[in-house]
N, C-alpha and C positions, 0 to 999 in steps of 0.2 A: 227827093224828099226823104228825110230821115225820121220816119214814123217809128216810135218806140212802144207800140202797143203790145200787150202780153198775148192777146188772142186775135184771131181773124175777125174783121168787122164786115158785115154784110149791109150795104146801102140799100135800104128798102123802107117803104111806108107800110106800117101795120097799124090798124086801129087799136087803141088801148083805152081801157077805162081805169082811171086812177082814183084811189081812195086814200085820203090823208090819214095816217095812223099815229102821227106824233101826238104827244100829250097836249100840246098847246094848239089845238085846232082853231081856237078863237082868232088867231092871227090870220087865218086863211078865209077868204070870202066864200069859198066852196069846199065842202069836205069830200065831194065826189065830182069828177068831171072827165071829159074826153080829151084825148090827145092823139098825135100821130108820131110814130117812130121815124127817125131819119136814118138811123143805123142801129144795128144790134150785134152784140158779141156774146160770148159765153159768160162774160163778167158784168155786162150791163148794156145800156142803150142810151141813145140821144133822142130826146123828144122835143116836139114843138107844141106849145099850148098857149091859151090865153090866160092862164093862171100862173102868177109868179110865186115860186116856192123858194124858201131859203135853203142854203146848203145845210145838211144835217136832217132835213125833214124826211121822215120815214113814210113809205108809200106801199100800198098793195096795188099791184099792176096786173090787170087781166088783159092778155093780148090774144088777138086772132092772127096767127101767123099765116100770111097770105100764101107763100110758096108751098109750105108743107100742109096747109089746110088743117092746122091743129090749134086748139085753144090751150093757153097756159096761164097759170097764175103764179106770180112770184112776189117777193118782198124786196124792196129796193130803198136806197137812201140817196137823196140829192147830193151830188158832190160839187157841182158848180152850176151857175145859171147866168145867162146874159139876155139883154133886151134886144129884140130884132126890129120891131116896128112900133115906134112911139108909145111904148108902155102898153101895147095891145097884144103882141106875140112875143113869147119867150122861148129860148132854147135852153135845155138843161141836160146835164150828164147825170145819169142815174146808175149807181153800182148795185148789183144784186147782192143780197145778204142771206145767209143761211138757206141756200137753195137745195131742196131735197133732191136726192139722186135721180129720181124718175124725171124730174123737170130738167136737170142737167142733161140727161140723155135725150130728151125731146129737143133741147136747144142744139146739142151736138148734131143730131140728125137733120135739123133744119139748116144749120150753118154749113155742114160738110156733106150731107147726104146727096145733094143734087149733083155734085161732081162725079160720084161713083156711077151715076146713071147715064152719063154722057159718053 
């Protein structure tokens, strides 16, 4: 498999609360909702949710990182979306934007810290 990712991806489910930040909130049925991550990297994440969001939608994402037991809040932008189950469940790729250094450090520790302890 010839995966060309910039950063390591960790396959895991984390509970997230998402708030739509884009100016045109009227397009979205919900301005705040829950989702689950399917994978996470330093640059973004893949989520599953019952809310369809268009590429370009800006989001505030609050995550409870299961393995490192930390809470983190980041801003992201939907890069792509696809339908999984009859217009009821959607998968989306979200890229982090303008992530503060302390949150980058938290993500680095979450993604790479576990290997140092083994």
